[in-house]
Backbone as CSV, one residue per row, in Angstrom:
resi,resn,N_x,N_y,N_z,CA_x,CA_y,CA_z,C_x,C_y,C_z
1,MET,0.824,-1.221,0.078,0.159,0.317,0.009,0.784,1.245,0.141
2,GLN,0.463,2.041,-0.907,1.407,3.221,-0.922,0.420,4.669,-0.508
3,VAL,1.214,5.608,0.083,0.244,6.603,0.475,0.718,7.842,-0.708
4,MET,-0.135,8.754,-1.047,0.204,9.791,-2.154,0.129,10.490,-1.351
5,VAL,1.005,11.655,-1.267,1.212,12.880,-0.777,1.162,14.220,-1.613
6,SER,0.623,15.009,-1.765,0.185,16.363,-2.575,1.996,17.072,-2.636
7,ASP,2.134,17.463,-3.724,3.104,18.349,-4.009,3.592,19.248,-2.968
8,SER,2.624,19.945,-2.426,3.109,21.190,-1.309,3.335,20.355,-0.011
9,ALA,3.021,19.057,0.155,3.565,18.221,1.296,5.376,17.839,1.278
10,THR,5.682,17.726,0.003,6.854,17.214,-0.287,7.564,18.359,-1.016
11,ALA,7.138,19.433,-0.941,8.130,20.871,-1.650,8.755,21.147,-0.589
12,SER,8.510,21.297,0.807,9.436,21.685,1.470,10.892,20.943,2.049
13,ILE,10.777,19.442,1.669,11.664,18.393,1.727,12.940,19.163,0.734
14,SER,14.144,19.379,1.549,15.186,19.798,0.830,16.336,19.186,1.199
15,GLY,17.183,18.443,0.138,18.401,17.949,0.562,18.207,16.465,0.763
16,LEU,19.538,15.741,0.840,19.506,14.647,1.280,18.940,14.189,2.535
17,GLU,19.622,15.017,3.367,18.842,15.043,5.004,17.568,15.177,4.888
18,GLY,17.006,15.620,4.383,15.352,16.325,4.289,14.830,15.189,3.734
19,LEU,15.451,14.496,2.634,15.024,13.537,2.382,14.881,12.284,3.235
20,ALA,15.723,12.135,4.001,16.157,10.810,4.778,14.922,11.261,5.964
21,ALA,14.601,12.245,6.342,13.967,12.625,7.376,12.681,11.999,7.139
22,TRP,11.921,12.833,5.727,11.132,12.453,5.170,10.711,10.882,4.978
23,VAL,11.616,10.198,4.710,11.437,8.821,4.423,11.190,8.117,5.686
24,SER,12.255,8.356,6.728,11.950,7.676,7.878,10.842,8.043,8.822
25,THR,10.172,9.310,8.596,8.916,9.525,9.079,7.849,8.629,8.403
26,ASN,7.567,8.460,7.384,6.334,8.030,6.386,6.847,6.838,6.270
27,TYR,7.555,5.931,5.967,8.142,4.776,5.404,8.812,3.600,6.023
28,MET,8.586,2.498,6.092,9.136,1.718,6.738,10.322,0.874,5.544
29,GLY,11.350,0.416,6.368,12.325,-0.013,5.573,13.770,0.574,5.462
30,MET,13.699,1.711,5.975,15.021,2.446,6.080,15.433,3.028,7.412
31,GLY,14.821,2.108,8.421,15.196,2.848,9.856,14.302,3.499,10.577
32,LYS,14.420,4.051,11.667,13.805,4.656,12.461,13.981,6.047,12.283
33,SER,14.777,6.440,12.002,15.269,7.689,12.206,15.804,8.494,10.821
34,ALA,16.066,9.943,10.387,17.003,10.044,9.454,18.667,9.695,9.619
35,ALA,19.274,9.275,10.511,20.011,8.876,10.784,20.357,7.671,10.214
36,ASP,19.626,6.864,10.425,19.457,5.619,9.586,19.149,5.302,8.219
37,ALA,18.381,6.559,8.008,17.541,6.083,6.471,18.888,6.854,5.309
38,LEU,19.715,7.866,5.670,20.760,8.617,5.268,21.423,7.905,4.874
39,PRO,22.275,6.560,5.266,23.157,6.196,4.868,22.833,5.176,3.582
40,GLU,21.382,4.525,3.972,20.691,3.896,2.923,20.764,4.574,1.453
41,LEU,19.912,5.939,1.835,19.667,6.493,0.817,21.165,6.961,-0.350
42,ARG,22.125,6.963,0.254,23.378,7.450,-0.405,24.073,5.880,-0.964
43,ARG,23.428,4.997,-0.297,24.075,3.256,-0.781,23.221,3.112,-1.977
44,LYS,22.308,3.677,-2.022,21.220,3.232,-3.004,21.586,4.344,-4.413
45,GLY,22.518,5.439,-4.273,22.596,6.274,-5.058,22.173,7.425,-5.241
46,ILE,21.203,7.669,-4.199,20.098,8.962,-4.534,21.059,10.332,-4.400
47,LYS,20.829,11.112,-4.839,21.472,12.365,-5.003,20.290,13.686,-5.106
48,ALA,20.607,14.489,-4.200,19.774,15.850,-3.935,20.417,16.992,-4.443
49,SER,19.407,17.865,-4.959,19.841,19.304,-5.283,18.796,20.140,-5.009
50,GLY,18.967,20.485,-3.771,17.574,21.335,-3.232,16.669,20.458,-2.840
51,ASN,15.576,20.843,-3.653,14.539,19.862,-3.554,13.904,19.099,-4.484
52,SER,14.976,19.251,-5.479,14.688,17.943,-6.316,15.809,16.539,-6.089
53,PHE,15.489,15.535,-6.701,16.389,14.212,-6.269,16.768,13.340,-7.770
54,SER,17.659,12.499,-7.460,17.912,11.759,-8.721,18.281,10.523,-8.346
55,MET,17.918,9.439,-9.032,18.491,8.274,-8.558,18.896,7.371,-9.993
56,GLY,19.960,6.729,-10.406,20.519,6.522,-11.540,20.424,7.491,-12.651
57,GLY,20.493,8.726,-12.590,20.510,9.918,-13.439,19.294,10.671,-13.892
58,ARG,18.054,10.016,-13.133,16.843,10.355,-13.690,16.322,11.034,-12.560
59,SER,15.616,11.960,-12.808,15.468,13.094,-11.717,14.107,12.953,-11.344
60,MET,13.384,12.680,-9.965,12.527,12.380,-9.204,12.116,13.163,-8.007
61,GLY,10.575,13.081,-7.739,10.293,13.204,-6.521,10.264,12.832,-5.386
62,ALA,10.332,13.062,-4.231,10.106,12.138,-3.107,9.664,11.021,-3.198
63,GLU,8.154,11.312,-3.850,7.185,9.874,-3.541,7.861,9.233,-4.823
64,GLU,8.318,9.208,-5.651,8.946,8.973,-6.849,10.282,7.600,-6.478
65,ILE,10.910,8.316,-5.575,12.104,7.738,-4.837,11.695,6.686,-4.073
66,ALA,10.237,7.174,-3.152,10.076,6.047,-2.319,9.369,4.906,-3.343
67,ALA,8.747,5.102,-3.998,7.933,4.046,-4.758,9.188,2.798,-5.480
68,ALA,10.362,4.316,-6.351,11.303,3.104,-6.825,12.096,2.250,-5.711
69,LEU,12.219,2.728,-4.689,12.627,1.866,-3.631,12.056,0.647,-3.039
70,ARG,10.480,0.837,-3.291,9.813,-0.415,-2.980,9.358,-0.272,-1.247
71,LEU,9.437,0.885,-0.905,9.508,1.639,0.425,8.005,1.190,0.479
72,GLN,7.636,0.845,1.767,6.158,0.771,2.318,5.924,1.530,3.622
73,VAL,4.370,2.103,3.579,4.112,2.747,4.706,4.357,2.319,6.029
């Protein structure tokens, strides 16, 4: 089951640290805190530039990153 989040809810996510905090708060599978999720995101090759993210050279939003990593709510 995936939860869709509005663009305005994820617009405030900035940088890899922000993505790690958002992922750890909303999804299972990457640890219980941003400190747990951050190294996992780096291992998966996620890159951040402001509030845009990329994986494998493809620009993606936060929800798309979560879906690509098959994270569960």
